N, C-alpha and C positions, 0 to 999 in steps of 0.2 A: 473562455474558461478562466475563472479566477484561480488564485493559488490554492484556496481551500477546495475548490472543485477538483483541482488536479490531485490534491492529497487524497480526497475521497475516491477519485477514480483509481489511483494507484492501489489503495487498500482493497477496493472491490476487485481489481484485476488479480491481486494476490489470492484473494478468496476464491475467485473463479478459476484459477489456474489449474486446479486438479479436477475441474468439471463437476465439482460437488460443493456448492456453497453451504457451509455448515451454519447452524444456528449460533454456535459459539463465536464464529467469525463475525457474523452480522451484529451480534450483541457487542462484541469488542469494538467494531467500527462505530456503532451507535454511542457507546460509552466514551470513546475517544472524542467524537464530535461534540458530545454534550459537556465534556469536562476540561478539555485542554484549551488554554488561552488562545492558541492560534486559530481556534474556531469560534471565538467569542462573538464575533459579528456575523457569523455564517448563518444564512437562511437555510434551515434544515430541509425545507421543501425542495431545495436544489439537488438533494442527494439522489432522487429518482432520475433526474436528468443526467447527472454524472454517471450513474449506473448504466443507463441506456446507451450513453456514448461508449462506454467500455464494451458492452455486449455487441453493439454494432461494429465497432472497430475490430474486435476479436474474431468476427465472422469473415473479415476481409483477409486477403492473402498477406499483405504487408501491414496489417492492422496494428500489430504490436509496435512496430517501428513508428507508425503514426501516433500511437498513444504516447510513446516516449517523447516524441517531438512536442506534443501538446503539453506534457508534464514539464519538460525542460523549459519550454517557453513561458509557462505560467508560474513556476516556483522559482523564487530567487536562489541563486547559487548558495547563499548563506544558509538556506534551509534544506539543502539536499540531504544532509545527514538526518534531519528531522523526518524527511520523507522516507528515508531508508528505515529509520527506527519504527515508524508507524507500520510500514510494510512487514517488518519482522514481528511486530506485536500481533498483527492479524494472522500471519503464518503460524505463529506459536499458539494461538488462542485455543485450538482444539486439542493441544497436547501431543500432536504428532505432525511431523513434516513429511509431506509426500515428495517424491522425486521432482514432480513438476513444479512444486512450490520452491524447492531448492534451486532449480534451474532458473526460475523467474527471479528469485532474489539475487542470483549470480548476475543475471542480465541487468537488474536494477543497479547493482554495485558498479558494473561496467559503465552503464549509460550515465549515471550520476557521478562518476569518477570518485567513488568513495574509497579512500585509502584502506588497504587490507587490514591494517592494525586497528583503525577506527571501526571498520566493519565488524571485526571480531569482538570488539568491546560492546558494540550495539547488539550483536547477536547474543552474546553472553547475558546481557541485561534482559533481553526479551525472554530468553530461556529461563532465567531466574524468576522473572515475574509470573510466568505461566507454568511453572513446575508444580505438579500436583504433590500432595503430601502422602 
């Protein structure tokens, strides 16, 4: 799994966390992959494989732990905050945060050792970007 695959997998996991993958979340993931420099060299055809990996792992008993292991192995520590920011953007994309999404974001913060103050700033930025008028 490449670092980009891991970022896509994390975004898909956040989207799937409430058992309802919304179109707005999928469009946000697509837009992120199409526009951010971190995905400049990414083969978009790999997204389906990353998604299937997430779905397969989430069906297993310790699948979330395995997913976090893959993510932490693939993404450099220097990009953990980027990973969290992308996860927050996907969670905020539909304009409402479900309890399951909040719990997964909390787990992401813990697993990626995101400082609480930094996490709050990232969350506030995601909220501001996705706030409807």
